[in-house]
PDB file of N, CA, C and O in Angstrom:
ATOM      1  N   MET A   1      92.586  55.713  72.996  1.00  0.00           N
ATOM      2  CA  MET A   1      93.463  56.879  72.725  1.00  0.00           C
ATOM      3  C   MET A   1      92.626  57.962  72.194  1.00  0.00           C
ATOM      4  O   MET A   1      91.677  57.348  71.707  1.00  0.00           O
ATOM      5  N   LYS A   2      92.426  59.190  72.007  1.00  0.00           N
ATOM      6  CA  LYS A   2      91.833  60.239  71.388  1.00  0.00           C
ATOM      7  C   LYS A   2      92.772  60.478  70.392  1.00  0.00           C
ATOM      8  O   LYS A   2      93.999  60.458  70.492  1.00  0.00           O
ATOM      9  N   GLU A   3      91.813  60.794  69.048  1.00  0.00           N
ATOM     10  CA  GLU A   3      92.560  61.257  67.935  1.00  0.00           C
ATOM     11  C   GLU A   3      93.293  62.541  68.158  1.00  0.00           C
ATOM     12  O   GLU A   3      92.767  63.265  69.003  1.00  0.00           O
ATOM     13  N   THR A   4      94.584  63.077  67.496  1.00  0.00           N
ATOM     14  CA  THR A   4      95.149  63.935  67.434  1.00  0.00           C
ATOM     15  C   THR A   4      95.392  64.578  66.373  1.00  0.00           C
ATOM     16  O   THR A   4      95.101  63.946  65.357  1.00  0.00           O
ATOM     17  N   LEU A   5      96.050  66.159  66.119  1.00  0.00           N
ATOM     18  CA  LEU A   5      96.259  66.277  64.915  1.00  0.00           C
ATOM     19  C   LEU A   5      97.928  66.465  64.751  1.00  0.00           C
ATOM     20  O   LEU A   5      98.288  67.195  63.828  1.00  0.00           O
ATOM     21  N   PHE A   6      98.690  66.010  65.372  1.00  0.00           N
ATOM     22  CA  PHE A   6     100.023  65.855  65.687  1.00  0.00           C
ATOM     23  C   PHE A   6     100.505  64.461  65.034  1.00  0.00           C
ATOM     24  O   PHE A   6      99.750  63.499  65.179  1.00  0.00           O
ATOM     25  N   ASN A   7     101.854  64.266  64.242  1.00  0.00           N
ATOM     26  CA  ASN A   7     102.156  63.449  63.243  1.00  0.00           C
ATOM     27  C   ASN A   7     102.873  62.542  65.040  1.00  0.00           C
ATOM     28  O   ASN A   7     103.108  63.025  66.148  1.00  0.00           O
ATOM     29  N   GLU A   8     102.988  61.146  64.496  1.00  0.00           N
ATOM     30  CA  GLU A   8     103.505  60.351  65.497  1.00  0.00           C
ATOM     31  C   GLU A   8     104.496  60.961  65.924  1.00  0.00           C
ATOM     32  O   GLU A   8     104.753  60.970  67.128  1.00  0.00           O
ATOM     33  N   VAL A   9     105.282  61.623  64.975  1.00  0.00           N
ATOM     34  CA  VAL A   9     106.892  61.773  65.395  1.00  0.00           C
ATOM     35  C   VAL A   9     107.112  63.329  64.749  1.00  0.00           C
ATOM     36  O   VAL A   9     107.277  63.442  63.534  1.00  0.00           O
ATOM     37  N   GLU A  10     107.107  64.291  65.460  1.00  0.00           N
ATOM     38  CA  GLU A  10     107.238  65.773  64.731  1.00  0.00           C
ATOM     39  C   GLU A  10     108.846  65.996  64.854  1.00  0.00           C
ATOM     40  O   GLU A  10     109.654  65.556  65.671  1.00  0.00           O
ATOM     41  N   TYR A  11     108.948  66.575  64.090  1.00  0.00           N
ATOM     42  CA  TYR A  11     110.587  66.831  64.082  1.00  0.00           C
ATOM     43  C   TYR A  11     111.102  67.856  65.037  1.00  0.00           C
ATOM     44  O   TYR A  11     110.302  68.788  65.121  1.00  0.00           O
ATOM     45  N   THR A  12     112.364  68.039  65.933  1.00  0.00           N
ATOM     46  CA  THR A  12     112.612  68.728  66.477  1.00  0.00           C
ATOM     47  C   THR A  12     112.965  70.186  65.640  1.00  0.00           C
ATOM     48  O   THR A  12     112.892  71.341  66.060  1.00  0.00           O
ATOM     49  N   GLU A  13     113.277  69.801  64.622  1.00  0.00           N
ATOM     50  CA  GLU A  13     113.760  71.340  64.353  1.00  0.00           C
ATOM     51  C   GLU A  13     112.787  72.061  63.431  1.00  0.00           C
ATOM     52  O   GLU A  13     113.128  73.000  62.713  1.00  0.00           O
ATOM     53  N   GLU A  14     111.545  71.560  63.495  1.00  0.00           N
ATOM     54  CA  GLU A  14     110.477  72.536  62.917  1.00  0.00           C
ATOM     55  C   GLU A  14     110.049  73.273  64.214  1.00  0.00           C
ATOM     56  O   GLU A  14     109.343  74.268  64.052  1.00  0.00           O
ATOM     57  N   PHE A  15     110.480  72.814  65.844  1.00  0.00           N
ATOM     58  CA  PHE A  15     110.451  73.273  66.487  1.00  0.00           C
ATOM     59  C   PHE A  15     111.257  73.516  67.267  1.00  0.00           C
ATOM     60  O   PHE A  15     111.225  73.176  68.450  1.00  0.00           O
ATOM     61  N   ALA A  16     112.234  74.235  66.642  1.00  0.00           N
ATOM     62  CA  ALA A  16     113.333  75.091  67.531  1.00  0.00           C
ATOM     63  C   ALA A  16     113.346  75.999  68.823  1.00  0.00           C
ATOM     64  O   ALA A  16     114.104  76.057  69.791  1.00  0.00           O
ATOM     65  N   THR A  17     112.223  76.673  68.458  1.00  0.00           N
ATOM     66  CA  THR A  17     112.162  77.674  69.146  1.00  0.00           C
ATOM     67  C   THR A  17     111.465  77.204  70.480  1.00  0.00           C
ATOM     68  O   THR A  17     111.554  77.928  71.472  1.00  0.00           O
ATOM     69  N   TRP A  18     110.749  75.970  70.534  1.00  0.00           N
ATOM     70  CA  TRP A  18     110.326  75.236  71.676  1.00  0.00           C
ATOM     71  C   TRP A  18     111.288  74.765  72.556  1.00  0.00           C
ATOM     72  O   TRP A  18     111.182  74.762  73.782  1.00  0.00           O
ATOM     73  N   ALA A  19     112.607  74.208  71.642  1.00  0.00           N
ATOM     74  CA  ALA A  19     113.628  73.549  72.208  1.00  0.00           C
ATOM     75  C   ALA A  19     114.378  74.399  73.262  1.00  0.00           C
ATOM     76  O   ALA A  19     114.719  74.094  74.405  1.00  0.00           O
ATOM     77  N   GLN A  20     114.608  76.014  72.285  1.00  0.00           N
ATOM     78  CA  GLN A  20     115.352  76.682  73.211  1.00  0.00           C
ATOM     79  C   GLN A  20     114.649  77.158  74.257  1.00  0.00           C
ATOM     80  O   GLN A  20     115.297  77.377  75.280  1.00  0.00           O
ATOM     81  N   HIS A  21     113.522  77.371  74.266  1.00  0.00           N
ATOM     82  CA  HIS A  21     112.541  78.031  75.690  1.00  0.00           C
ATOM     83  C   HIS A  21     112.555  76.763  76.647  1.00  0.00           C
ATOM     84  O   HIS A  21     112.384  76.939  77.853  1.00  0.00           O
ATOM     85  N   LEU A  22     112.721  75.708  76.224  1.00  0.00           N
ATOM     86  CA  LEU A  22     112.641  74.553  77.333  1.00  0.00           C
ATOM     87  C   LEU A  22     114.001  74.370  78.007  1.00  0.00           C
ATOM     88  O   LEU A  22     114.142  73.965  79.161  1.00  0.00           O
ATOM     89  N   ILE A  23     114.960  74.699  77.194  1.00  0.00           N
ATOM     90  CA  ILE A  23     116.689  74.904  77.813  1.00  0.00           C
ATOM     91  C   ILE A  23     116.866  76.255  78.723  1.00  0.00           C
ATOM     92  O   ILE A  23     117.548  76.438  79.731  1.00  0.00           O
ATOM     93  N   ASP A  24     116.025  77.109  78.017  1.00  0.00           N
ATOM     94  CA  ASP A  24     116.117  78.774  78.964  1.00  0.00           C
ATOM     95  C   ASP A  24     115.119  78.626  80.085  1.00  0.00           C
ATOM     96  O   ASP A  24     115.089  79.370  81.065  1.00  0.00           O
ATOM     97  N   GLN A  25     114.333  77.647  79.876  1.00  0.00           N
ATOM     98  CA  GLN A  25     112.937  77.485  81.076  1.00  0.00           C
ATOM     99  C   GLN A  25     112.173  78.737  81.334  1.00  0.00           C
ATOM    100  O   GLN A  25     111.868  79.263  82.404  1.00  0.00           O
ATOM    101  N   GLU A  26     111.889  79.158  79.871  1.00  0.00           N
ATOM    102  CA  GLU A  26     110.651  80.460  79.635  1.00  0.00           C
ATOM    103  C   GLU A  26     109.584  79.801  79.006  1.00  0.00           C
ATOM    104  O   GLU A  26     109.473  78.688  78.491  1.00  0.00           O
ATOM    105  N   PRO A  27     108.717  80.887  79.194  1.00  0.00           N
ATOM    106  CA  PRO A  27     107.431  80.533  78.470  1.00  0.00           C
ATOM    107  C   PRO A  27     107.497  81.002  76.892  1.00  0.00           C
ATOM    108  O   PRO A  27     108.257  81.904  76.539  1.00  0.00           O
ATOM    109  N   LEU A  28     106.734  80.389  76.085  1.00  0.00           N
ATOM    110  CA  LEU A  28     106.837  80.827  74.966  1.00  0.00           C
ATOM    111  C   LEU A  28     105.515  81.238  74.550  1.00  0.00           C
ATOM    112  O   LEU A  28     104.530  80.539  74.791  1.00  0.00           O
ATOM    113  N   ILE A  29     105.435  82.547  73.820  1.00  0.00           N
ATOM    114  CA  ILE A  29     104.045  83.199  73.594  1.00  0.00           C
ATOM    115  C   ILE A  29     104.102  83.687  72.417  1.00  0.00           C
ATOM    116  O   ILE A  29     104.860  84.650  72.297  1.00  0.00           O
ATOM    117  N   ILE A  30     103.396  83.247  71.248  1.00  0.00           N
ATOM    118  CA  ILE A  30     103.244  83.730  69.997  1.00  0.00           C
ATOM    119  C   ILE A  30     101.844  84.395  69.980  1.00  0.00           C
ATOM    120  O   ILE A  30     101.123  83.445  69.676  1.00  0.00           O
ATOM    121  N   PRO A  31     101.299  85.126  70.080  1.00  0.00           N
ATOM    122  CA  PRO A  31     100.261  86.141  70.384  1.00  0.00           C
ATOM    123  C   PRO A  31      99.409  85.785  68.781  1.00  0.00           C
ATOM    124  O   PRO A  31      98.181  85.702  68.802  1.00  0.00           O
ATOM    125  N   ASP A  32     100.202  85.587  67.394  1.00  0.00           N
ATOM    126  CA  ASP A  32      99.970  85.476  66.324  1.00  0.00           C
ATOM    127  C   ASP A  32     100.580  84.880  65.592  1.00  0.00           C
ATOM    128  O   ASP A  32     101.726  85.319  65.506  1.00  0.00           O
ATOM    129  N   ILE A  33     100.354  83.928  64.894  1.00  0.00           N
ATOM    130  CA  ILE A  33     101.456  82.667  64.288  1.00  0.00           C
ATOM    131  C   ILE A  33     102.095  83.575  63.091  1.00  0.00           C
ATOM    132  O   ILE A  33     103.297  83.656  62.836  1.00  0.00           O
ATOM    133  N   GLU A  34     101.008  84.256  62.400  1.00  0.00           N
ATOM    134  CA  GLU A  34     101.378  85.404  61.397  1.00  0.00           C
ATOM    135  C   GLU A  34     102.842  86.073  61.642  1.00  0.00           C
ATOM    136  O   GLU A  34     103.712  86.380  60.826  1.00  0.00           O
ATOM    137  N   MET A  35     102.807  86.168  62.826  1.00  0.00           N
ATOM    138  CA  MET A  35     104.222  86.858  63.266  1.00  0.00           C
ATOM    139  C   MET A  35     105.608  86.228  62.490  1.00  0.00           C
ATOM    140  O   MET A  35     106.515  86.787  61.874  1.00  0.00           O
ATOM    141  N   ILE A  36     105.391  85.084  62.748  1.00  0.00           N
ATOM    142  CA  ILE A  36     106.619  84.317  62.746  1.00  0.00           C
ATOM    143  C   ILE A  36     106.822  83.487  61.297  1.00  0.00           C
ATOM    144  O   ILE A  36     107.719  82.686  61.032  1.00  0.00           O
ATOM    145  N   ARG A  37     105.785  83.899  60.500  1.00  0.00           N
ATOM    146  CA  ARG A  37     105.479  83.148  59.168  1.00  0.00           C
ATOM    147  C   ARG A  37     106.968  83.563  58.134  1.00  0.00           C
ATOM    148  O   ARG A  37     107.306  82.876  57.170  1.00  0.00           O
ATOM    149  N   ASP A  38     107.362  84.230  58.381  1.00  0.00           N
ATOM    150  CA  ASP A  38     108.855  84.764  57.606  1.00  0.00           C
ATOM    151  C   ASP A  38     110.255  84.186  58.481  1.00  0.00           C
ATOM    152  O   ASP A  38     111.205  83.549  58.026  1.00  0.00           O
ATOM    153  N   THR A  39     110.027  84.626  59.827  1.00  0.00           N
ATOM    154  CA  THR A  39     111.083  83.822  60.110  1.00  0.00           C
ATOM    155  C   THR A  39     111.245  82.520  60.791  1.00  0.00           C
ATOM    156  O   THR A  39     112.277  82.169  61.362  1.00  0.00           O
ATOM    157  N   HIS A  40     110.190  81.846  60.695  1.00  0.00           N
ATOM    158  CA  HIS A  40     110.339  80.636  61.167  1.00  0.00           C
ATOM    159  C   HIS A  40     109.300  79.765  60.392  1.00  0.00           C
ATOM    160  O   HIS A  40     108.323  79.278  60.961  1.00  0.00           O
ATOM    161  N   PRO A  41     109.560  79.597  59.077  1.00  0.00           N
ATOM    162  CA  PRO A  41     108.539  79.394  58.013  1.00  0.00           C
ATOM    163  C   PRO A  41     107.993  77.712  58.312  1.00  0.00           C
ATOM    164  O   PRO A  41     106.845  77.406  57.989  1.00  0.00           O
ATOM    165  N   LYS A  42     108.800  76.824  58.864  1.00  0.00           N
ATOM    166  CA  LYS A  42     108.530  75.455  59.232  1.00  0.00           C
ATOM    167  C   LYS A  42     107.644  75.217  60.080  1.00  0.00           C
ATOM    168  O   LYS A  42     106.751  74.381  59.941  1.00  0.00           O
ATOM    169  N   GLU A  43     107.881  76.214  61.409  1.00  0.00           N
ATOM    170  CA  GLU A  43     106.955  76.197  62.444  1.00  0.00           C
ATOM    171  C   GLU A  43     105.689  76.850  62.349  1.00  0.00           C
ATOM    172  O   GLU A  43     104.645  76.513  62.907  1.00  0.00           O
ATOM    173  N   TYR A  44     105.875  77.769  61.627  1.00  0.00           N
ATOM    174  CA  TYR A  44     104.481  78.294  61.076  1.00  0.00           C
ATOM    175  C   TYR A  44     103.833  77.357  60.248  1.00  0.00           C
ATOM    176  O   TYR A  44     102.647  77.205  60.541  1.00  0.00           O
ATOM    177  N   LYS A  45     104.277  76.631  59.230  1.00  0.00           N
ATOM    178  CA  LYS A  45     103.478  75.486  58.762  1.00  0.00           C
ATOM    179  C   LYS A  45     103.378  74.327  59.484  1.00  0.00           C
ATOM    180  O   LYS A  45     102.648  73.559  58.859  1.00  0.00           O
ATOM    181  N   ALA A  46     103.857  73.724  60.741  1.00  0.00           N
ATOM    182  CA  ALA A  46     102.771  73.069  61.452  1.00  0.00           C
ATOM    183  C   ALA A  46     102.140  73.877  62.071  1.00  0.00           C
ATOM    184  O   ALA A  46     101.001  73.465  62.293  1.00  0.00           O
ATOM    185  N   TYR A  47     102.417  75.226  62.616  1.00  0.00           N
ATOM    186  CA  TYR A  47     101.196  75.558  63.417  1.00  0.00           C
ATOM    187  C   TYR A  47      99.682  75.416  62.434  1.00  0.00           C
ATOM    188  O   TYR A  47      98.608  75.062  62.920  1.00  0.00           O
ATOM    189  N   LYS A  48      99.880  75.754  61.064  1.00  0.00           N
ATOM    190  CA  LYS A  48      98.691  75.839  60.353  1.00  0.00           C
ATOM    191  C   LYS A  48      98.230  74.710  60.214  1.00  0.00           C
ATOM    192  O   LYS A  48      97.012  74.569  60.330  1.00  0.00           O
ATOM    193  N   ARG A  49      99.046  73.610  59.934  1.00  0.00           N
ATOM    194  CA  ARG A  49      98.372  72.479  59.731  1.00  0.00           C
ATOM    195  C   ARG A  49      97.400  71.951  61.048  1.00  0.00           C
ATOM    196  O   ARG A  49      96.360  71.293  61.085  1.00  0.00           O
ATOM    197  N   LEU A  50      98.391  72.663  62.264  1.00  0.00           N
ATOM    198  CA  LEU A  50      97.541  72.012  63.717  1.00  0.00           C
ATOM    199  C   LEU A  50      96.336  72.999  63.737  1.00  0.00           C
ATOM    200  O   LEU A  50      95.651  72.946  64.758  1.00  0.00           O
ATOM    201  N   ASP A  51      95.985  73.843  62.830  1.00  0.00           N
ATOM    202  CA  ASP A  51      95.233  74.859  62.928  1.00  0.00           C
ATOM    203  C   ASP A  51      94.914  75.901  64.365  1.00  0.00           C
ATOM    204  O   ASP A  51      93.899  76.258  64.963  1.00  0.00           O
ATOM    205  N   ALA A  52      96.563  76.166  64.528  1.00  0.00           N
ATOM    206  CA  ALA A  52      96.690  76.893  65.602  1.00  0.00           C
ATOM    207  C   ALA A  52      96.722  78.502  65.201  1.00  0.00           C
ATOM    208  O   ALA A  52      96.978  78.879  64.058  1.00  0.00           O
ATOM    209  N   ARG A  53      96.501  79.169  66.022  1.00  0.00           N
ATOM    210  CA  ARG A  53      96.177  80.649  65.584  1.00  0.00           C
ATOM    211  C   ARG A  53      97.353  81.558  66.742  1.00  0.00           C
ATOM    212  O   ARG A  53      97.911  82.592  66.374  1.00  0.00           O
ATOM    213  N   SER A  54      97.542  81.026  67.965  1.00  0.00           N
ATOM    214  CA  SER A  54      98.181  81.651  68.803  1.00  0.00           C
ATOM    215  C   SER A  54      99.008  80.791  69.791  1.00  0.00           C
ATOM    216  O   SER A  54      98.557  79.679  69.517  1.00  0.00           O
ATOM    217  N   ILE A  55      99.686  80.643  70.509  1.00  0.00           N
ATOM    218  CA  ILE A  55     100.523  79.667  71.187  1.00  0.00           C
ATOM    219  C   ILE A  55     100.908  80.021  72.364  1.00  0.00           C
ATOM    220  O   ILE A  55     101.555  81.062  72.475  1.00  0.00           O
ATOM    221  N   VAL A  56     100.628  79.311  73.393  1.00  0.00           N
ATOM    222  CA  VAL A  56     101.162  79.738  74.770  1.00  0.00           C
ATOM    223  C   VAL A  56     101.888  78.516  75.207  1.00  0.00           C
ATOM    224  O   VAL A  56     101.140  77.544  75.102  1.00  0.00           O
ATOM    225  N   GLY A  57     102.808  78.270  75.558  1.00  0.00           N
ATOM    226  CA  GLY A  57     103.567  77.162  76.188  1.00  0.00           C
ATOM    227  C   GLY A  57     104.344  77.699  77.528  1.00  0.00           C
ATOM    228  O   GLY A  57     104.790  78.846  77.526  1.00  0.00           O
ATOM    229  N   VAL A  58     104.513  76.772  78.777  1.00  0.00           N
ATOM    230  CA  VAL A  58     105.040  77.237  79.644  1.00  0.00           C
ATOM    231  C   VAL A  58     105.853  75.693  80.276  1.00  0.00           C
ATOM    232  O   VAL A  58     105.406  74.586  80.577  1.00  0.00           O
ATOM    233  N   PRO A  59     107.125  76.248  80.280  1.00  0.00           N
ATOM    234  CA  PRO A  59     107.745  74.399  80.740  1.00  0.00           C
ATOM    235  C   PRO A  59     107.508  73.825  82.343  1.00  0.00           C
ATOM    236  O   PRO A  59     107.509  74.626  83.279  1.00  0.00           O
ATOM    237  N   PHE A  60     107.385  72.941  82.473  1.00  0.00           N
ATOM    238  CA  PHE A  60     106.931  72.169  83.909  1.00  0.00           C
ATOM    239  C   PHE A  60     108.126  71.544  84.306  1.00  0.00           C
ATOM    240  O   PHE A  60     108.988  71.203  83.496  1.00  0.00           O
ATOM    241  N   GLY A  61     108.206  71.393  85.415  1.00  0.00           N
ATOM    242  CA  GLY A  61     109.325  70.495  86.149  1.00  0.00           C
ATOM    243  C   GLY A  61     110.074  71.202  86.783  1.00  0.00           C
ATOM    244  O   GLY A  61     109.947  72.425  86.728  1.00  0.00           O
ATOM    245  N   GLN A  62     111.183  70.521  87.655  1.00  0.00           N
ATOM    246  CA  GLN A  62     111.918  71.133  88.398  1.00  0.00           C
ATOM    247  C   GLN A  62     113.108  71.086  87.136  1.00  0.00           C
ATOM    248  O   GLN A  62     113.876  72.047  87.084  1.00  0.00           O
ATOM    249  N   HIS A  63     113.218  70.295  86.415  1.00  0.00           N
ATOM    250  CA  HIS A  63     114.570  70.072  85.358  1.00  0.00           C
ATOM    251  C   HIS A  63     113.312  70.221  84.307  1.00  0.00           C
ATOM    252  O   HIS A  63     112.612  69.230  84.512  1.00  0.00           O
ATOM    253  N   PRO A  64     112.715  71.025  83.269  1.00  0.00           N
ATOM    254  CA  PRO A  64     111.870  70.586  82.351  1.00  0.00           C
ATOM    255  C   PRO A  64     111.966  69.587  81.794  1.00  0.00           C
ATOM    256  O   PRO A  64     112.912  69.021  81.246  1.00  0.00           O
ATOM    257  N   LEU A  65     110.699  69.296  81.970  1.00  0.00           N
ATOM    258  CA  LEU A  65     110.491  68.062  81.067  1.00  0.00           C
ATOM    259  C   LEU A  65     109.513  68.085  79.762  1.00  0.00           C
ATOM    260  O   LEU A  65     109.376  67.186  78.931  1.00  0.00           O
ATOM    261  N   GLY A  66     108.856  69.383  79.807  1.00  0.00           N
ATOM    262  CA  GLY A  66     108.142  69.358  78.872  1.00  0.00           C
ATOM    263  C   GLY A  66     107.502  70.761  78.922  1.00  0.00           C
ATOM    264  O   GLY A  66     108.104  71.729  79.387  1.00  0.00           O
ATOM    265  N   PHE A  67     106.057  70.834  78.344  1.00  0.00           N
ATOM    266  CA  PHE A  67     105.280  72.065  78.112  1.00  0.00           C
ATOM    267  C   PHE A  67     103.989  71.874  78.710  1.00  0.00           C
ATOM    268  O   PHE A  67     103.499  70.745  78.687  1.00  0.00           O
ATOM    269  N   MET A  68     103.406  72.779  79.214  1.00  0.00           N
ATOM    270  CA  MET A  68     102.022  72.740  79.205  1.00  0.00           C
ATOM    271  C   MET A  68     101.669  73.518  78.171  1.00  0.00           C
ATOM    272  O   MET A  68     102.481  74.387  77.856  1.00  0.00           O
ATOM    273  N   VAL A  69     100.520  73.425  77.469  1.00  0.00           N
ATOM    274  CA  VAL A  69     100.573  74.463  76.264  1.00  0.00           C
ATOM    275  C   VAL A  69      98.824  74.703  76.038  1.00  0.00           C
ATOM    276  O   VAL A  69      97.942  73.869  76.240  1.00  0.00           O
ATOM    277  N   ALA A  70      98.724  75.641  75.720  1.00  0.00           N
ATOM    278  CA  ALA A  70      97.327  76.220  75.590  1.00  0.00           C
ATOM    279  C   ALA A  70      97.047  76.933  74.074  1.00  0.00           C
ATOM    280  O   ALA A  70      95.955  77.445  73.824  1.00  0.00           O
TER     281      ALA A  70
END
């Protein structure tokens, strides 16, 4: 298995935005993570740890199972 920057268990509360977009079956687009620094500090901190600067996630599956992320 390839090494990853994700922790073995990521906390859902840190990714509440993702959960809501999955429920709504809408893509999640964050062109610059600095835009969410004050509004979603836990999510921002996780993106910084992952060395992400922008996020695109698209729900997949008939009843979304998860995200295809770039």
